C-alpha positions in Angstrom: -27.9 -7.9 -6.8 -28.6 -4.6 -5.0 -29.0 -5.4 -1.3 -26.3 -3.7 0.8 -23.5 -5.5 2.7 -25.4 -6.9 5.7 -22.4 -7.4 7.9 -18.8 -6.4 8.0 -16.3 -8.9 6.4 -13.3 -10.2 8.3 -10.9 -7.4 9.4 -8.3 -6.4 6.8 -9.9 -8.4 4.0 -9.3 -7.1 0.4 -11.8 -8.1 -2.3 -12.3 -7.6 -6.0 -15.7 -8.3 -7.5 -16.7 -8.0 -11.2 -20.4 -8.3 -12.2 -22.0 -8.2 -15.6 -25.5 -8.0 -16.8 -26.3 -6.9 -20.4 -25.7 -3.2 -20.5 -24.0 -2.9 -17.1 -20.6 -4.0 -15.8 -19.4 -3.1 -12.3 -16.0 -3.6 -10.7 -15.8 -3.3 -6.9 -12.6 -3.1 -5.0 -13.2 -3.3 -1.2 -11.1 -3.1 1.9 -12.1 -3.8 5.5 -10.3 -0.8 7.0 -11.0 -1.7 10.6 -13.2 -4.4 12.2 -16.1 -1.9 11.8 -15.3 0.3 8.8 -15.5 -0.9 5.2 -14.4 1.2 2.2 -15.0 0.3 -1.5 -14.4 1.7 -4.9 -16.9 1.0 -7.7 -16.1 1.4 -11.3 -19.2 1.0 -13.5 -19.6 0.8 -17.3 -23.3 1.1 -18.4 -25.2 1.7 -21.6 -26.4 5.2 -20.8 -24.4 7.1 -23.5 -23.8 10.3 -21.5 -22.4 8.4 -18.6 -20.6 5.3 -20.0 -18.1 5.1 -17.1 -18.6 6.1 -13.5 -16.3 5.9 -10.4 -17.6 6.1 -6.9 -16.7 5.5 -3.3 -18.8 3.5 -0.8 -18.4 3.5 3.0 -20.2 1.5 5.7 -19.9 1.3 9.5 -20.9 -1.6 11.8 -22.8 0.0 14.6 -23.2 -3.2 16.6 -22.2 -6.8 15.8 -24.7 -9.7 16.1 -25.1 -10.7 19.7 -27.6 -13.3 21.0 -31.0 -12.4 19.8 -29.9 -9.0 18.5 -29.0 -8.6 14.8 -25.9 -6.9 13.4 -26.7 -3.3 12.5 -24.8 -1.3 9.9 -25.1 2.1 8.3 -23.7 2.9 4.8 -23.1 5.5 2.2 -22.9 4.8 -1.6 -21.2 7.1 -4.1 -19.7 9.4 -1.5 -17.2 11.1 -3.9 -18.6 10.2 -7.3 -20.9 12.0 -9.7 -24.0 11.0 -7.7 -25.0 8.3 -10.2 -25.3 5.7 -7.4 -25.9 8.1 -4.6 -27.8 6.4 -1.7 -27.7 5.7 2.0 -29.0 2.8 4.1 -29.5 1.3 7.5 -29.5 -2.5 7.5 -29.9 -5.3 10.1 -28.7 -8.9 9.6 -29.5 -12.0 11.7 -28.3 -15.5 11.5 -31.0 -18.2 12.1 -28.9 -21.3 12.7 -25.8 -22.2 10.7 -27.3 -22.1 7.2 -29.9 -19.3 7.1 -29.3 -15.6 7.3 -31.9 -12.8 6.9 -31.4 -9.1 6.1 -33.7 -6.1 6.3 -33.2 -2.4 5.9 -34.3 1.0 4.8 -32.7 3.0 2.0 -32.6 6.5 0.6 -31.6 7.9 -2.8 -31.5 5.1 -5.3 -32.3 2.7 -2.6 -35.5 4.7 -1.9 -36.7 4.8 -5.5 -39.1 1.8 -5.6 -42.3 1.9 -3.6 -41.0 4.7 -1.5 -42.7 6.5 1.4 -42.1 9.7 3.4 -38.8 10.1 5.1 -39.1 8.8 8.7 -36.2 11.1 9.7 -38.1 14.3 9.0 -40.2 13.8 12.1 -37.1 13.8 14.2 -34.6 16.0 12.3 -37.0 18.4 10.7 -38.9 18.9 7.4 -35.7 19.6 5.5 -35.2 15.9 5.2 -38.4 15.5 3.2 -36.8 16.6 0.0 -33.6 15.2 -1.6 -31.8 17.8 -3.8 -31.6 17.0 -7.5 -28.5 15.0 -8.4 -26.0 17.1 -10.3 -23.5 14.9 -12.0 -21.0 17.8 -12.6 -17.3 17.1 -12.0 -17.8 14.7 -9.1 -15.3 14.2 -6.3 -17.0 16.4 -3.7 -19.2 14.9 -1.0 -22.8 15.9 -1.4 -23.6 16.2 2.3 -26.9 17.9 1.6 -28.3 14.8 0.0 -27.5 12.2 2.7 -30.5 10.5 4.2 -32.8 13.0 2.6 -35.9 12.4 0.4 -38.2 9.4 0.2 -37.2 6.1 1.8 -38.0 2.5 1.0 -37.6 -1.0 2.5 -35.4 -3.7 1.2 -34.5 -7.2 2.4 -33.0 -10.5 1.6 -32.5 -14.1 2.6 -29.4 -16.3 2.2 -29.3 -20.1 2.5 -26.2 -22.3 2.6 -27.3 -25.5 0.9 -26.2 -29.0 2.0 -24.0 -29.0 -1.1 -20.6 -27.7 0.1 -19.8 -24.2 -1.2 -23.3 -23.6 -2.8 -25.4 -20.7 -1.5 -28.8 -19.5 -2.7 -29.8 -15.8 -2.2 -33.0 -13.9 -2.8 -33.7 -10.3 -2.2 -36.4 -7.7 -2.4 -34.8 -4.6 -4.0 -35.7 -1.0 -3.4 -33.7 0.3 -6.4 -36.0 1.0 -9.3 -33.1 1.5 -11.8 -35.0 4.4 -13.1 -32.3 5.8 -15.5 -31.3 2.4 -16.9 -35.0 1.5 -17.5 -35.4 4.9 -19.2 -32.4 4.2 -21.4 -33.8 0.8 -22.5 -31.0 -1.3 -21.0 -33.1 -2.8 -18.3 -36.7 -3.8 -17.8 -38.0 -3.7 -14.2 -40.8 -6.3 -14.1 -40.5 -7.4 -10.5 -38.6 -6.1 -7.4 -37.1 -9.5 -6.7 -33.6 -10.7 -7.6 -32.2 -14.2 -7.2 -28.6 -15.6 -7.2 -26.8 -18.9 -7.1 -23.3 -18.6 -5.6 -20.6 -21.3 -5.6 -17.3 -21.0 -3.6 -14.4 -22.2 -5.8 -11.8 -22.1 -3.1 -11.1 -20.0 0.0 -11.8 -16.4 -1.0 -12.9 -17.0 -4.6 -16.4 -17.6 -5.9 -18.7 -17.3 -9.0 -22.4 -16.5 -9.1 -25.2 -16.3 -11.5 -28.1 -14.0 -10.8 -31.5 -13.1 -12.2 -32.2 -9.4 -12.0 -35.7 -7.8 -11.9 -37.3 -10.6 -13.9 -35.6 -9.5 -17.1 -31.8 -10.1 -17.1 -29.4 -12.9 -16.3 -26.0 -11.8 -15.0 -22.7 -13.3 -13.7 -20.4 -12.3 -10.8 -16.8 -13.3 -10.1 -15.2 -12.5 -6.8 -11.7 -12.9 -5.3 -10.8 -12.0 -1.7 -7.7 -12.3 0.3 -6.4 -11.2 3.7 -3.0 -9.6 4.1 -2.5 -11.5 7.4 -2.7 -14.8 5.6 0.1 -15.4 3.1 -0.8 -17.4 0.0 2.0 -19.9 0.7 2.0 -19.7 4.5 5.0 -18.5 6.4 8.4 -17.9 4.8 10.2 -21.2 4.2 13.7 -20.0 3.9 16.7 -21.9 5.4 16.9 -22.4 9.1 19.3 -20.1 11.1 22.6 -21.3 12.5 22.4 -22.3 16.2 23.9 -20.0 18.8 27.3 -21.1 20.0 27.4 -20.9 23.8 30.7 -20.4 25.5 31.6 -23.2 27.9 31.7 -21.1 31.1 31.5 -17.6 32.6 35.2 -16.8 32.1 37.5 -15.2 32.7 38.2 -15.4 28.9 41.5 -15.2 27.2 42.2 -11.8 25.5 45.7 -12.6 24.1 44.2 -12.6 20.6 44.1 -8.7 20.8 47.8 -8.6 20.4 47.8 -10.6 17.2 48.0 -8.4 14.1 46.1 -10.8 11.9 43.3 -11.6 14.3 40.8 -8.8 13.4 41.3 -9.4 9.7 40.5 -13.1 10.2 37.4 -12.2 12.2 36.2 -10.0 9.4 36.7 -12.7 6.8 34.8 -15.2 9.0 31.9 -12.9 9.6 31.7 -12.1 5.8 31.4 -15.8 5.1 28.8 -16.4 7.8 26.6 -13.5 6.7 26.7 -14.6 3.1 25.1 -17.9 4.2 22.2 -15.8 5.7 21.5 -13.7 2.6 23.1 -10.7 4.4 26.0 -8.5 3.2 28.9 -7.8 5.5 30.0 -4.1 5.6 32.5 -3.6 8.4 33.6 -4.9 11.8 35.3 -3.3 14.8 36.5 -5.6 17.6 37.9 -4.9 21.0 38.6 -7.2 23.9 35.0 -7.1 25.3 32.9 -5.6 22.6 32.4 -5.8 18.8 30.5 -3.6 16.3 29.3 -5.0 13.0 27.8 -3.1 10.1 25.7 -5.1 7.6 23.0 -4.9 4.9 19.8 -6.9 4.8 19.7 -8.1 1.2 17.4 -11.1 1.5 15.3 -11.3 4.6 11.8 -9.8 4.7 11.9 -8.9 8.4 14.6 -6.6 9.9 14.5 -8.3 13.4 15.1 -11.7 11.7 18.2 -10.2 10.0 19.5 -8.7 13.3 18.9 -12.1 15.1 20.9 -14.0 12.5 23.7 -11.5 12.7 23.8 -12.1 16.5 23.9 -15.9 16.0 26.8 -15.5 13.6 28.7 -13.3 16.0 28.2 -15.9 18.8 30.0 -18.4 16.5 32.8 -16.1 15.2 33.7 -13.7 18.0 36.4 -14.6 20.6 35.0 -15.7 24.0 36.0 -12.5 25.7 33.7 -10.4 23.5 30.6 -9.9 25.7 28.7 -7.0 24.0 27.5 -7.1 20.4 26.6 -3.8 18.6 24.7 -4.6 15.5 24.2 -1.8 12.9 22.0 -2.2 9.9 23.0 -0.1 6.8 20.7 1.1 4.1 22.2 2.5 0.8 25.5 3.1 2.6 24.1 4.9 5.7 23.8 3.3 9.2 20.2 3.6 10.5 20.3 2.3 14.1 22.4 0.4 16.6 21.2 -2.6 18.6 23.4 -3.5 21.6 23.0 -7.1 22.9 24.7 -8.9 25.7 26.2 -12.2 24.5 25.1 -14.0 27.7 21.5 -13.1 26.9 21.8 -14.6 23.5 23.3 -17.8 24.9 20.7 -18.2 27.7 17.5 -17.1 25.9 17.7 -19.0 22.6 15.3 -21.7 23.8 13.3 -19.7 26.3 9.5 -19.8 25.6 9.3 -16.0 25.8 12.7 -15.4 24.1 11.8 -12.6 21.7 10.1 -10.4 24.3 12.9 -10.9 26.8 15.7 -10.2 24.3 13.9 -7.0 23.2 13.5 -5.8 26.8 17.3 -6.3 27.3 18.4 -4.8 24.0 19.6 -1.2 23.9 18.4 0.4 20.6 19.8 3.8 19.7 20.8 6.0 16.8 23.9 4.8 14.9 27.0 6.8 14.3 26.9 8.8 11.1 29.7 7.0 9.2 31.3 3.6 9.0 35.0 3.9 9.8 37.0 3.1 6.7 39.6 1.1 8.6 36.9 -1.3 9.9 35.8 -2.4 6.4 36.8 -5.6 4.8 39.4 -5.2 2.0 37.0 -5.7 -0.9 35.2 -3.4 -3.4 32.3 -1.4 -1.9 29.9 -2.8 -4.5 30.1 -4.9 -7.6 27.7 -3.8 -10.5 24.4 -5.5 -10.2 22.4 -6.2 -13.4 19.0 -7.8 -13.8 16.8 -8.4 -16.8 13.2 -9.6 -16.5 9.6 -9.0 -17.4 7.6 -5.9 -16.5 4.0 -5.0 -16.5 2.1 -1.6 -16.5 -1.6 -1.5 -15.7 -3.8 1.6 -16.3 -7.3 1.6 -14.8 -10.3 3.9 -15.1 -9.5 5.5 -18.5 -13.0 6.8 -19.5 -12.6 5.5 -23.1 -11.1 2.1 -22.0 -11.2 1.1 -18.3 -8.3 -1.4 -18.5 -5.1 -0.8 -20.4 -1.8 -2.8 -19.9 1.7 -3.2 -21.3 3.9 -6.3 -21.0 7.6 -6.2 -21.9 11.2 -6.6 -20.8 13.1 -4.4 -18.4 16.9 -4.1 -17.9 18.1 -2.6 -14.6 21.6 -1.8 -13.2 23.1 -0.5 -10.0 26.5 0.2 -8.7 27.7 1.8 -5.4 31.0 3.5 -6.2 31.5 4.9 -2.7 29.7 4.6 0.6 26.2 6.1 0.0 27.0 7.1 -3.6 24.8 5.0 -6.0 24.5 5.0 -9.8 21.4 3.2 -11.2 19.2 3.0 -14.2 16.3 1.2 -15.8 15.3 0.7 -19.5 12.2 -1.0 -20.7 10.9 -2.3 -24.1 7.3 -3.1 -24.6 6.4 -6.4 -26.3 2.6 -6.3 -26.2 0.0 -4.0 -24.8 -2.6 -1.3 -25.5 -1.5 1.7 -23.3 -0.3 3.4 -26.5 -3.8 3.4 -27.9 -5.1 6.2 -25.6 -7.1 8.6 -27.8 -8.4 10.9 -25.1 -6.7 14.3 -25.4 -6.1 16.2 -22.2 -8.7 19.0 -21.7 -6.9 20.4 -18.7 -6.6 24.2 -18.6 -3.7 23.9 -16.2 -0.1 23.2 -17.3 0.0 19.6 -18.5 2.3 18.2 -16.0 0.6 14.7 -15.8 -2.5 14.6 -18.0 -0.4 14.0 -21.2 0.4 10.6 -19.9 -1.0 9.1 -23.1 1.7 10.8 -25.2 4.4 9.3 -23.0 2.9 5.8 -23.5 2.6 6.3 -27.3 6.1 7.6 -27.9 8.1 6.1 -25.1 9.1 2.7 -26.5 11.8 1.9 -25.7 12.0 4.2 -22.7 14.5 5.2 -20.0 12.5 4.8 -16.8 15.2 6.4 -14.7 18.9 7.1 -14.8 20.3 8.7 -11.7 23.2 9.4 -9.4 22.2 9.4 -5.7 24.1 10.3 -2.6 22.8 9.2 0.8 24.4 10.6 4.0 23.9 11.3 7.7 24.3 15.1 8.3 23.9 14.7 12.1 22.3 12.9 15.0 18.8 11.6 14.0 19.2 13.2 10.6 19.3 11.6 7.1 20.0 13.2 3.8 19.6 12.4 0.1 20.6 14.1 -3.1 19.4 12.7 -6.5 20.3 13.9 -9.9 19.4 12.7 -13.4 16.3 11.4 -15.1 14.4 11.0 -11.8 11.2 9.4 -13.2 9.3 8.8 -16.5 8.2 12.4 -17.0 10.8 14.6 -15.1 14.5 15.0 -14.7 16.7 17.3 -12.7 17.8 17.6 -9.0 16.1 16.4 -5.9 17.3 16.9 -2.3 15.8 15.9 1.0 16.5 16.0 4.7 14.7 13.8 7.3 14.7 14.1 11.0 13.7 10.7 12.5 14.7 9.7 16.1 14.9 5.9 16.4 12.4 5.6 19.2 9.9 8.3 18.1 6.5 7.9 16.4 7.1 11.2 14.7 9.3 12.3 11.9 9.8 15.6 9.9 11.2 16.0 6.4 11.9 18.7 3.8 12.3 18.1 0.1 13.3 20.5 -2.6 13.3 19.6 -6.4 14.4 21.6 -9.4 13.2 19.6 -12.5 12.3 19.9 -16.2 9.7 17.9 -18.1 11.2 15.1 -20.2 10.5 14.5 -23.9 7.6 12.3 -24.7 9.9 9.6 -26.1 11.4 9.2 -22.6 15.0 9.1 -23.9 17.5 11.9 -23.3 15.6 15.0 -24.3 13.7 17.6 -22.3 10.8 19.9 -23.0 10.9 23.6 -22.2 8.8 23.5 -19.0 10.8 23.6 -15.7 9.6 24.1 -12.1 10.9 24.2 -8.6 8.8 22.2 -6.1 9.2 21.9 -2.3 7.4 20.1 0.5 7.6 19.9 4.2 6.4 16.5 5.5 5.2 15.2 8.8 5.0 11.5 9.5 3.1 9.9 12.4 2.9 6.3 13.5 -0.6 6.5 15.0 -0.6 3.0 16.4 -2.5 -0.2 15.9 -1.0 -0.4 12.4 -2.2 3.0 11.2 0.2 5.5 9.7 -0.5 9.2 8.8 1.4 11.6 6.6 0.9 15.3 5.6 2.9 16.9 2.9 2.6 20.7 2.5 4.1 22.7 -0.4 4.3 23.5 -4.1 3.4 20.9 -6.8 4.5 20.4 -10.3 1.9 22.7 -11.9 3.0 25.5 -9.6 -0.1 25.1 -7.3 0.2 25.2 -3.5 -1.5 22.9 -1.0 -1.3 19.8 1.1 -1.6 16.0 0.6 -3.1 13.9 3.4 -2.4 10.2 3.5 -3.6 7.4 5.8 -2.1 3.9 5.5 -2.8 0.7 7.3 0.5 -1.2 7.7 0.7 -4.9 8.6 3.5 -6.6 10.4 4.4 -8.7 7.3 5.0 -5.6 5.1 1.5 -5.3 3.5 0.3 -1.6 3.2 -3.1 -0.4 2.1 -3.8 3.3 2.1 -5.5 6.3 0.5 -4.6 9.9 0.0 -6.1 13.1 -1.2 -4.6 16.5 -2.2 -6.2 19.9 -1.8 -4.5 22.9 -3.4 -5.3 26.5 -4.3 -6.7 25.2 -7.7 -10.5 25.4 -7.9 -12.6 22.3 -8.8 -13.5 24.0 -12.1 -9.8 24.6 -12.9 -8.8 21.1 -11.8 -11.5 19.5 -14.0 -13.2 16.1 -13.6 -12.8 14.7 -10.2 -12.4 18.2 -8.5 -9.2 17.3 -6.7 -6.5 14.6 -6.7 -7.0 11.4 -4.8 -6.1 7.7 -5.0 -5.3 4.4 -3.3 -1.8 3.0 -2.4 -1.0 -0.7 -2.2 2.2 -2.5 -1.2 2.5 -6.3 -1.2 5.7 -8.0 -0.1 6.8 -10.5 -2.6 7.5 -13.2 0.0 3.7 -13.1 0.9 3.1 -14.6 -2.5 6.1 -16.8 -3.0 6.8 -17.9 0.5 10.5 -17.3 -0.1 12.6 -14.8 1.9 13.1 -11.5 -0.1 13.1 -7.8 0.6 11.3 -7.0 -2.7 7.8 -5.5 -2.7 5.1 -4.8 -5.3 3.8 -1.3 -5.1 1.0 0.3 -7.0 -1.0 3.6 -6.9 -4.5 3.6 -8.3 -6.0 6.9 -9.3 -9.5 7.3 -10.6 -8.2 10.1 -12.9 -4.9 11.5 -13.9 -5.1 15.3 -13.7 -2.6 18.1 -13.3 -3.6 19.6 -10.0 -1.8 18.4 -6.9 0.7 16.4 -8.9 4.0 15.6 -7.1 7.4 14.4 -8.4 7.6 10.6 -8.2 11.2 10.5 -7.0 12.7 7.1 -5.9 14.2 6.3 -2.5 12.5 8.9 -0.4 14.2 8.7 3.0 11.3 7.8 5.3 10.5 4.7 3.2 14.1 3.6 3.5 14.3 3.8 7.3 10.8 3.1 8.6 11.1 -0.6 8.9 14.2 -0.3 11.0 12.9 2.0 13.7 10.2 2.6 16.3 7.0 0.6 16.6 7.5 -0.9 13.2 10.7 -2.7 14.4 9.0 -3.6 17.7 5.9 -5.2 16.1 8.1 -7.6 14.0 10.6 -8.4 16.8 9.0 -11.9 17.2 11.0 -12.8 14.1 14.4 -12.3 15.9 14.9 -16.0 16.6 13.8 -17.3 13.2 
C-alpha cells in the first residue's frame, strides 16, 4: 500500500512493519518523536539487480490535528537521506466520518507524482523553478537533495478505511499516485490499475497482520508490531513493598547517651547493612552523630534512583537512634559518591501518607554535590567487593548488510567483576558462539580510508571465542562537581589501550562538559590477546544539555579513530522509566567520496530498561546502536562506562522527573 500516513500516531510510539510482495520486501522502523513529528527508516529489498538493497529516511509533520469539521493536515518527505530511490513529498488530509469510517486525500511529488500527473501547482506561487524535478542521482546517498523537494509534476492520491463490525478487522482501499515505473520496467510488477486493497486484522494491542492486492497484479502480506515506551509490557514494577516508616513517639528531647557507647556505631552499621540488603541495595558506609547521620549506599537492584533513596530513608527511620534528626543519603556509583540528599526525619515521619507526599518531600530536601571520598573509618568491616561472576546467553544482531540484511549470532557469555579498592574495578567478558551467520560476511571493505571499523566481518569470522573486554578501571572525584575515569586493557572488541576522561557536572545543572583522551591500538581479528600495528590517539571535548521535556542533546568534537577531525551531534528522547530513543550523525573533514557509500556516519540509539519487559525491579538495560552502514569515517572508540552515563540518572531534571517513585 502506498498512501502516506494520514495522521500522526500516538506520541512516543515505536513501530516495526515488514511487508512483502513478490520481488519487493520492505522493513519500516518508525518513531513518533513528538506529538507532531514522525521519523521512520525504510530498508527495502527489491528485484532490480543494480539496487537490491536500499536504505532511506522518512519524515512527516502534523500541521494541524483534526478538529470539528476540519481534517488533520500533514506534510511529509520520503527518502530524505537515501539514494533517492523512493524520493517523494506529499501533503495529505484525513477526516473521520463517524467511529468506523476514515477518508484520506492528498497531493504528491516525486514517486507520488508519477501516475496521471499534472503541472506543479507550487510553480505559480514559488516560481517556474518548481516545474522541473532534477534527475535522481543514486550516487553515494546520505545527503539531503533539497533541490528536488516539492518540484516537478504532481498527482493526487486518496484512500478510505472502514472498521468492520468484526472486532479488529479493517478494510482499506486506496487510489495510488505511484506508478512504480522502475519496478514495472524491471518486470517485477505489472501496473494494471491504480487501486490497491487491503484487509487488516489486529491480533492484539499493537500487533496486526494484513493481506493486500497491489495494482491489480500482486498479492502481498504485512506484519506490524507497535509499542509505547510509556506503557510497560507487564505494567508497573511488581517488586516487594517497602518497609514502613518508623515514627518516633514524640518530639523529644531524645536521649543521646548512646553516643558514649563504643559499640553503638558498629551495631548501627550492621543493622543498616541488613536492612538495605532486604531492599536490593548495598551498604557502603555510615557516619553517625548525635543529631545527624550520613549513609553511603549503592543501588544494585531498583530501576529508579528516587525509589532507592526513599527506601534508604525508611530504613534509617527504623535503625537510627531517636535523637538523629537529619539524614544525609549519598548514592555511590563504581566507588564514587555522586550526590547528597539531606532529609529531615520529621518530614519523613509526617509525610508518608500525605496525598502529595512526593512533591512535598522533594521541596524540603536539600540536594547537593557529595564529598569526594568515603571516609575509610565509616565503612563496615567487610571486603569492598566480592568477585561477581555470571554466565548466560548473548545475542548479536547485524542489520542492513547489503549482501544479507539480517545477520545474527547466539551463544554463551562469561562475565566477571571485582572491586579491589574503592573505585578500582577489574572486569572482563568472554563469549563463545553456538549458532549464527555473522561469520559468513563476504563483502570486502572498499574503503580508501584506514580500516578502523569496516573490517568488522573479519572480526566476526575469526573472533570465536572472543574476549569482548578485559579492563582495569579507576573512578575518582578530582574536585567539586568533577568526576574522573581511567581505563586500561582490552577496551572493546576492536581496540585496546588507555582511555582517560574528566567530566564537569554540577548536580543541579542542565549542562555538563567533558574531555576524553584515548591512546589505543587495533586488536587482532581473533579478538584474543594480540594487536595489529595500527595505533592512534583520539580526543574529544563533549557538551551535554538536558533540553527539557525529555529531550537531551550532546555534541562531541575531536579526533576519531581514522585520524579524521570533526563533530558528532546526538539528540535523544529520554523517558522517565529509562527508555531512550535517539539519533546521531557525524561530520568530519573526510569528503563524501572518501567516506564512501552513505557519505557520512549516522545511526539510531535505543535503550530499553529490562524491568519494562519483565516487570521485576532491576538496573539492567538493553542497549543497541543501529547503523545503516559501517564505514571508517567518524568512528569513535566504544569505551565502556563513560562518566555522563554513570551519573545522569542521579542528578538534575532526570532525578526530579522520577521523584514520584520516592515512596514506592
